Backbone and ligand atoms as CSV (ligand in chain L), in Angstrom:
chain,resi,resn,atom,element,x,y,z
A,1,MET,N,N,-48.363,32.014,29.643
A,1,MET,CA,C,-46.976,32.147,29.214
A,1,MET,C,C,-46.899,32.907,27.886
A,2,THR,N,N,-45.910,33.769,27.822
A,2,THR,CA,C,-45.672,34.511,26.588
A,2,THR,C,C,-44.688,33.714,25.735
A,3,GLU,N,N,-44.973,33.578,24.465
A,3,GLU,CA,C,-44.093,32.805,23.586
A,3,GLU,C,C,-42.986,33.683,23.011
A,4,SER,N,N,-42.007,33.020,22.429
A,4,SER,CA,C,-40.845,33.641,21.750
A,4,SER,C,C,-39.892,34.327,22.706
A,5,ALA,N,N,-38.734,34.672,22.195
A,5,ALA,CA,C,-37.646,35.149,23.047
A,5,ALA,C,C,-37.945,36.497,23.698
A,6,ILE,N,N,-37.665,36.556,24.989
A,6,ILE,CA,C,-37.907,37.763,25.780
A,6,ILE,C,C,-36.569,38.217,26.339
A,7,ARG,N,N,-36.179,39.439,25.986
A,7,ARG,CA,C,-34.868,39.940,26.369
A,7,ARG,C,C,-34.954,40.965,27.481
A,8,GLY,N,N,-34.072,40.787,28.465
A,8,GLY,CA,C,-33.930,41.785,29.518
A,8,GLY,C,C,-32.470,42.155,29.632
A,9,THR,N,N,-32.199,43.423,29.944
A,9,THR,CA,C,-30.801,43.829,30.088
A,9,THR,C,C,-30.627,44.690,31.330
A,10,CYS,N,N,-29.382,44.762,31.775
A,10,CYS,CA,C,-29.027,45.704,32.825
A,10,CYS,C,C,-29.128,47.129,32.278
A,11,HIS,N,N,-28.860,48.111,33.105
A,11,HIS,CA,C,-29.048,49.499,32.678
A,11,HIS,C,C,-28.148,49.895,31.518
A,12,CYS,N,N,-26.903,49.469,31.563
A,12,CYS,CA,C,-25.963,49.864,30.500
A,12,CYS,C,C,-26.056,48.966,29.277
A,13,GLY,N,N,-26.756,47.829,29.396
A,13,GLY,CA,C,-26.959,46.954,28.244
A,13,GLY,C,C,-25.900,45.882,28.063
A,14,THR,N,N,-24.925,45.836,28.939
A,14,THR,CA,C,-23.840,44.856,28.811
A,14,THR,C,C,-24.318,43.435,29.101
A,15,VAL,N,N,-25.141,43.310,30.143
A,15,VAL,CA,C,-25.591,41.994,30.589
A,15,VAL,C,C,-27.012,41.751,30.084
A,16,GLU,N,N,-27.171,40.666,29.331
A,16,GLU,CA,C,-28.476,40.351,28.762
A,16,GLU,C,C,-28.896,38.948,29.177
A,17,VAL,N,N,-30.185,38.826,29.518
A,17,VAL,CA,C,-30.768,37.525,29.820
A,17,VAL,C,C,-31.931,37.326,28.867
A,18,VAL,N,N,-31.984,36.158,28.224
A,18,VAL,CA,C,-33.048,35.882,27.268
A,18,VAL,C,C,-33.854,34.679,27.746
A,19,LEU,N,N,-35.158,34.874,27.852
A,19,LEU,CA,C,-36.062,33.809,28.297
A,19,LEU,C,C,-36.937,33.342,27.142
A,20,GLY,N,N,-37.312,32.061,27.193
A,20,GLY,CA,C,-38.234,31.532,26.209
A,20,GLY,C,C,-39.669,31.874,26.547
A,21,ALA,N,N,-39.937,32.107,27.811
A,21,ALA,CA,C,-41.282,32.455,28.262
A,21,ALA,C,C,-41.146,33.208,29.575
A,22,PHE,N,N,-42.101,34.086,29.824
A,22,PHE,CA,C,-42.093,34.829,31.080
A,22,PHE,C,C,-43.074,34.152,32.032
A,23,PRO,N,N,-42.678,33.938,33.290
A,23,PRO,CA,C,-43.560,33.181,34.186
A,23,PRO,C,C,-44.832,33.963,34.546
A,24,PRO,N,N,-45.899,33.244,34.891
A,24,PRO,CA,C,-47.162,33.889,35.241
A,24,PRO,C,C,-47.126,34.602,36.591
A,25,THR,N,N,-46.136,34.268,37.429
A,25,THR,CA,C,-46.015,34.952,38.716
A,25,THR,C,C,-44.598,35.484,38.877
A,26,ILE,N,N,-44.486,36.600,39.594
A,26,ILE,CA,C,-43.178,37.114,39.992
A,26,ILE,C,C,-43.220,37.331,41.500
A,27,THR,N,N,-42.053,37.206,42.124
A,27,THR,CA,C,-42.000,37.164,43.581
A,27,THR,C,C,-41.244,38.351,44.156
A,28,GLU,N,N,-41.904,39.000,45.103
A,28,GLU,CA,C,-41.261,40.047,45.884
A,28,GLU,C,C,-40.915,39.442,47.233
A,29,CYS,N,N,-39.647,39.477,47.597
A,29,CYS,CA,C,-39.180,38.857,48.835
A,29,CYS,C,C,-38.642,39.941,49.759
A,30,ASN,N,N,-38.925,39.788,51.049
A,30,ASN,CA,C,-38.486,40.803,52.009
A,30,ASN,C,C,-37.285,40.353,52.839
A,31,CYS,N,N,-36.564,39.352,52.377
A,31,CYS,CA,C,-35.385,38.928,53.131
A,31,CYS,C,C,-34.350,40.053,53.125
A,32,SER,N,N,-33.331,39.905,53.965
A,32,SER,CA,C,-32.383,41.000,54.165
A,32,SER,C,C,-31.640,41.383,52.890
A,33,LEU,N,N,-31.483,40.449,51.982
A,33,LEU,CA,C,-30.788,40.748,50.731
A,33,LEU,C,C,-31.730,41.309,49.666
A,34,CYS,N,N,-32.855,40.621,49.443
A,34,CYS,CA,C,-33.778,41.031,48.374
A,34,CYS,C,C,-34.344,42.424,48.621
A,35,ARG,N,N,-34.615,42.759,49.882
A,35,ARG,CA,C,-35.192,44.083,50.113
A,35,ARG,C,C,-34.175,45.173,49.809
A,36,ARG,N,N,-32.904,44.876,50.028
A,36,ARG,CA,C,-31.875,45.865,49.696
A,36,ARG,C,C,-31.653,45.963,48.189
A,37,TYR,N,N,-31.704,44.827,47.521
A,37,TYR,CA,C,-31.559,44.850,46.066
A,37,TYR,C,C,-32.759,45.525,45.390
A,38,GLY,N,N,-33.908,45.405,45.999
A,38,GLY,CA,C,-35.121,45.964,45.390
A,38,GLY,C,C,-35.576,45.214,44.153
A,39,VAL,N,N,-35.293,43.920,44.136
A,39,VAL,CA,C,-35.594,43.122,42.949
A,39,VAL,C,C,-36.976,42.473,43.038
A,40,LEU,N,N,-37.479,42.047,41.911
A,40,LEU,CA,C,-38.631,41.151,41.810
A,40,LEU,C,C,-38.120,39.919,41.076
A,41,TRP,N,N,-38.382,38.752,41.634
A,41,TRP,CA,C,-37.827,37.542,41.013
A,41,TRP,C,C,-38.807,36.864,40.077
A,42,ALA,N,N,-38.313,36.566,38.888
A,42,ALA,CA,C,-39.006,35.681,37.961
A,42,ALA,C,C,-38.286,34.346,38.068
A,43,TYR,N,N,-38.951,33.356,38.671
A,43,TYR,CA,C,-38.341,32.032,38.815
A,43,TYR,C,C,-38.662,31.211,37.575
A,44,VAL,N,N,-37.611,30.719,36.934
A,44,VAL,CA,C,-37.806,29.967,35.695
A,44,VAL,C,C,-36.941,28.714,35.709
A,45,GLU,N,N,-37.411,27.701,35.026
A,45,GLU,CA,C,-36.619,26.484,34.861
A,45,GLU,C,C,-35.489,26.768,33.875
A,46,ALA,N,N,-34.378,26.073,34.079
A,46,ALA,CA,C,-33.183,26.324,33.262
A,46,ALA,C,C,-33.462,26.192,31.764
A,47,ASP,N,N,-34.365,25.266,31.397
A,47,ASP,CA,C,-34.609,25.083,29.960
A,47,ASP,C,C,-35.396,26.241,29.334
A,48,GLN,N,N,-35.894,27.140,30.177
A,48,GLN,CA,C,-36.556,28.343,29.661
A,48,GLN,C,C,-35.619,29.557,29.619
A,49,VAL,N,N,-34.404,29.350,30.089
A,49,VAL,CA,C,-33.410,30.411,29.999
A,49,VAL,C,C,-32.595,30.165,28.733
A,50,LEU,N,N,-32.835,30.980,27.716
A,50,LEU,CA,C,-32.206,30.743,26.417
A,50,LEU,C,C,-30.779,31.269,26.377
A,51,GLU,N,N,-30.537,32.372,27.062
A,51,GLU,CA,C,-29.182,32.931,27.085
A,51,GLU,C,C,-28.901,33.578,28.427
A,52,LEU,N,N,-27.700,33.294,28.935
A,52,LEU,CA,C,-27.178,33.997,30.107
A,52,LEU,C,C,-25.876,34.672,29.697
A,53,PRO,N,N,-25.500,35.737,30.399
A,53,PRO,CA,C,-24.292,36.462,30.010
A,53,PRO,C,C,-23.021,35.651,30.269
A,54,ASP,N,N,-21.994,35.989,29.547
A,54,ASP,CA,C,-20.667,35.455,29.801
A,54,ASP,C,C,-20.279,35.780,31.242
A,55,PRO,N,N,-19.766,34.799,32.003
A,55,PRO,CA,C,-19.437,35.045,33.417
A,55,PRO,C,C,-18.473,36.215,33.621
A,56,GLY,N,N,-17.665,36.529,32.624
A,56,GLY,CA,C,-16.729,37.636,32.741
A,56,GLY,C,C,-17.386,39.001,32.802
A,57,LEU,N,N,-18.674,39.064,32.473
A,57,LEU,CA,C,-19.382,40.350,32.447
A,57,LEU,C,C,-20.020,40.690,33.784
A,58,THR,N,N,-20.030,39.714,34.695
A,58,THR,CA,C,-20.736,39.921,35.961
A,58,THR,C,C,-19.820,39.695,37.162
A,59,ASP,N,N,-20.196,40.300,38.273
A,59,ASP,CA,C,-19.605,40.002,39.564
A,59,ASP,C,C,-20.642,39.245,40.375
A,60,ALA,N,N,-20.181,38.456,41.342
A,60,ALA,CA,C,-21.096,37.598,42.098
A,60,ALA,C,C,-21.045,37.912,43.583
A,61,TYR,N,N,-22.177,37.635,44.232
A,61,TYR,CA,C,-22.246,37.732,45.684
A,61,TYR,C,C,-23.008,36.519,46.197
A,62,ALA,N,N,-22.519,35.939,47.284
A,62,ALA,CA,C,-23.209,34.804,47.892
A,62,ALA,C,C,-23.241,35.018,49.396
A,63,TRP,N,N,-24.267,34.513,50.056
A,63,TRP,CA,C,-24.394,34.706,51.497
A,63,TRP,C,C,-25.111,33.505,52.079
A,64,ASN,N,N,-25.288,33.555,53.380
A,64,ASN,CA,C,-26.042,32.514,54.073
A,64,ASN,C,C,-25.438,31.145,53.787
A,65,GLY,N,N,-26.164,30.238,53.224
A,65,GLY,CA,C,-25.621,28.925,52.909
A,65,GLY,C,C,-24.760,28.909,51.663
A,66,ARG,N,N,-24.650,30.075,50.999
A,66,ARG,CA,C,-23.904,30.184,49.743
A,66,ARG,C,C,-24.377,29.158,48.723
A,67,ASN,N,N,-25.683,28.999,48.649
A,67,ASN,CA,C,-26.247,28.049,47.696
A,67,ASN,C,C,-26.375,28.630,46.302
A,68,VAL,N,N,-26.500,29.936,46.217
A,68,VAL,CA,C,-26.653,30.570,44.913
A,68,VAL,C,C,-25.714,31.772,44.812
A,69,ASP,N,N,-25.341,32.089,43.578
A,69,ASP,CA,C,-24.568,33.298,43.301
A,69,ASP,C,C,-25.506,34.355,42.727
A,70,PHE,N,N,-25.537,35.513,43.379
A,70,PHE,CA,C,-26.308,36.646,42.865
A,70,PHE,C,C,-25.375,37.445,41.958
A,71,LEU,N,N,-25.813,37.650,40.733
A,71,LEU,CA,C,-24.932,38.238,39.731
A,71,LEU,C,C,-25.382,39.644,39.352
A,72,ARG,N,N,-24.384,40.497,39.199
A,72,ARG,CA,C,-24.663,41.892,38.839
A,72,ARG,C,C,-23.695,42.332,37.746
A,73,CYS,N,N,-24.130,43.296,36.964
A,73,CYS,CA,C,-23.293,43.835,35.891
A,73,CYS,C,C,-22.043,44.473,36.497
A,74,ARG,N,N,-20.909,44.163,35.917
A,74,ARG,CA,C,-19.651,44.734,36.394
A,74,ARG,C,C,-19.572,46.226,36.132
A,75,ASP,N,N,-20.312,46.682,35.155
A,75,ASP,CA,C,-20.224,48.088,34.779
A,75,ASP,C,C,-21.264,48.924,35.538
A,76,CYS,N,N,-22.558,48.646,35.344
A,76,CYS,CA,C,-23.593,49.511,35.945
A,76,CYS,C,C,-24.085,49.000,37.303
A,77,GLY,N,N,-23.781,47.761,37.659
A,77,GLY,CA,C,-24.115,47.260,38.989
A,77,GLY,C,C,-25.501,46.680,39.157
A,78,CYS,N,N,-26.325,46.658,38.111
A,78,CYS,CA,C,-27.680,46.102,38.253
A,78,CYS,C,C,-27.635,44.598,38.508
A,79,ILE,N,N,-28.453,44.161,39.482
A,79,ILE,CA,C,-28.635,42.729,39.707
A,79,ILE,C,C,-29.466,42.172,38.554
A,80,THR,N,N,-28.963,41.138,37.918
A,80,THR,CA,C,-29.700,40.585,36.778
A,80,THR,C,C,-30.287,39.200,37.043
A,81,HIS,N,N,-29.576,38.358,37.811
A,81,HIS,CA,C,-30.090,37.005,38.039
A,81,HIS,C,C,-29.271,36.308,39.113
A,82,TRP,N,N,-29.766,35.155,39.530
A,82,TRP,CA,C,-28.943,34.266,40.355
A,82,TRP,C,C,-28.911,32.883,39.721
A,83,VAL,N,N,-27.828,32.178,40.033
A,83,VAL,CA,C,-27.697,30.794,39.571
A,83,VAL,C,C,-27.295,29.923,40.760
A,84,PRO,N,N,-27.836,28.708,40.820
A,84,PRO,CA,C,-27.486,27.810,41.922
A,84,PRO,C,C,-26.074,27.269,41.758
A,85,ARG,N,N,-25.427,26.994,42.868
A,85,ARG,CA,C,-24.099,26.390,42.796
A,85,ARG,C,C,-24.188,24.881,42.601
A,86,LYS,N,N,-25.271,24.289,43.119
A,86,LYS,CA,C,-25.443,22.839,43.006
A,86,LYS,C,C,-25.897,22.494,41.583
A,87,LYS,N,N,-25.188,21.574,40.964
A,87,LYS,CA,C,-25.429,21.255,39.557
A,87,LYS,C,C,-26.857,20.788,39.262
A,88,GLY,N,N,-27.407,19.938,40.126
A,88,GLY,CA,C,-28.689,19.342,39.832
A,88,GLY,C,C,-29.890,20.276,39.935
A,89,ARG,N,N,-29.695,21.425,40.518
A,89,ARG,CA,C,-30.821,22.329,40.754
A,89,ARG,C,C,-31.202,23.052,39.461
A,90,THR,N,N,-32.458,22.967,39.067
A,90,THR,CA,C,-32.836,23.455,37.742
A,90,THR,C,C,-33.457,24.849,37.764
A,91,LEU,N,N,-33.833,25.328,38.951
A,91,LEU,CA,C,-34.488,26.631,38.991
A,91,LEU,C,C,-33.454,27.770,38.902
A,92,ARG,N,N,-33.840,28.822,38.190
A,92,ARG,CA,C,-33.035,30.031,38.105
A,92,ARG,C,C,-33.908,31.204,38.548
A,93,GLY,N,N,-33.267,32.230,39.091
A,93,GLY,CA,C,-33.999,33.443,39.448
A,93,GLY,C,C,-33.506,34.602,38.604
A,94,ILE,N,N,-34.422,35.213,37.883
A,94,ILE,CA,C,-34.057,36.346,37.025
A,94,ILE,C,C,-34.732,37.584,37.599
A,95,ASN,N,N,-34.005,38.676,37.684
A,95,ASN,CA,C,-34.604,39.915,38.173
A,95,ASN,C,C,-35.616,40.421,37.145
A,96,ALA,N,N,-36.906,40.345,37.507
A,96,ALA,CA,C,-37.962,40.741,36.574
A,96,ALA,C,C,-37.847,42.212,36.184
A,97,ARG,N,N,-37.189,42.999,37.006
A,97,ARG,CA,C,-37.105,44.438,36.722
A,97,ARG,C,C,-36.214,44.777,35.533
A,98,ILE,N,N,-35.496,43.807,35.005
A,98,ILE,CA,C,-34.682,44.098,33.826
A,98,ILE,C,C,-35.482,43.956,32.532
A,99,PHE,N,N,-36.751,43.518,32.659
A,99,PHE,CA,C,-37.591,43.329,31.472
A,99,PHE,C,C,-38.565,44.497,31.298
A,100,ASP,N,N,-39.213,44.539,30.168
A,100,ASP,CA,C,-40.205,45.567,29.856
A,100,ASP,C,C,-41.278,45.616,30.962
A,101,PRO,N,N,-41.456,46.775,31.589
A,101,PRO,CA,C,-42.436,46.880,32.689
A,101,PRO,C,C,-43.853,46.454,32.294
A,102,GLU,N,N,-44.216,46.657,31.043
A,102,GLU,CA,C,-45.564,46.261,30.605
A,102,GLU,C,C,-45.713,44.737,30.610
A,103,LEU,N,N,-44.632,44.062,30.302
A,103,LEU,CA,C,-44.638,42.600,30.350
A,103,LEU,C,C,-44.736,42.126,31.810
A,104,VAL,N,N,-43.927,42.743,32.656
A,104,VAL,CA,C,-43.901,42.367,34.077
A,104,VAL,C,C,-45.271,42.577,34.723
A,105,ALA,N,N,-45.967,43.630,34.310
A,105,ALA,CA,C,-47.272,43.961,34.887
A,105,ALA,C,C,-48.321,42.887,34.599
A,106,GLN,N,N,-48.077,42.065,33.590
A,106,GLN,CA,C,-49.035,41.007,33.255
A,106,GLN,C,C,-48.922,39.804,34.195
A,107,SER,N,N,-47.826,39.704,34.903
A,107,SER,CA,C,-47.653,38.587,35.829
A,107,SER,C,C,-48.187,38.968,37.197
A,108,LYS,N,N,-48.710,37.972,37.892
A,108,LYS,CA,C,-49.239,38.191,39.229
A,108,LYS,C,C,-48.069,38.327,40.198
A,109,ARG,N,N,-48.117,39.349,41.020
A,109,ARG,CA,C,-47.044,39.544,41.991
A,109,ARG,C,C,-47.384,38.811,43.283
A,110,ILE,N,N,-46.480,37.936,43.715
A,110,ILE,CA,C,-46.707,37.243,44.977
A,110,ILE,C,C,-45.635,37.658,45.975
A,111,PHE,N,N,-45.986,37.611,47.233
A,111,PHE,CA,C,-45.106,38.077,48.287
A,111,PHE,C,C,-44.515,36.905,49.043
A,112,ARG,N,N,-43.209,36.902,49.198
A,112,ARG,CA,C,-42.549,35.849,49.961
A,112,ARG,C,C,-41.967,36.469,51.208
A,113,ASP,N,N,-42.368,35.930,52.348
A,113,ASP,CA,C,-41.926,36.465,53.627
A,113,ASP,C,C,-40.574,35.859,53.995
A,114,GLY,N,N,-39.578,36.160,53.194
A,114,GLY,CA,C,-38.241,35.601,53.401
A,114,GLY,C,C,-37.580,36.075,54.683
A,115,ALA,N,N,-38.025,37.202,55.218
A,115,ALA,CA,C,-37.439,37.753,56.428
A,115,ALA,C,C,-37.743,36.888,57.649
A,116,ASN,N,N,-38.841,36.155,57.587
A,116,ASN,CA,C,-39.282,35.381,58.748
A,116,ASN,C,C,-39.242,33.880,58.505
A,117,LYS,N,N,-38.364,33.452,57.643
A,117,LYS,CA,C,-38.218,32.020,57.373
A,117,LYS,C,C,-37.017,31.452,58.087
L,1,ZN,ZN,ZN,-24.735,47.132,33.043
C-alpha cells in the first residue's frame, strides 16, 4: 500500500477522487458495461476514500440490478467511480485510469470474467 493522499481526476479536472492508499490489485472486467467504459477498477473500502466529488459534478448510470451508480464527469464524460446504493455496503470502485499511470503500473492487474457470470 502506498501511504498519503493519492489524487485522481477526470480529464478536465472537475471531478477529483482522493484515496488514502492505492490497492495492491486492480481489476479489468469484461462485462458488457466495463468493456465499453474501458476502465480498470481499484476496489477500496470506504474508509480509504478520503474525498469524493460533489454529486452535482457528476451524472450517474445504473443497470442490471441497479445496485451501484456509475458516475462520470458532467463536463468531459470520464468515468471516475461507482458507489453502492445500499447503505451498508462498504466497498467502492474507483476507475484506476484517472490516477498516475506509474502508480497504477505498480498494482497487479487481475482479470474478472464478468461477461460469463
Ligand atoms: Zn471532467
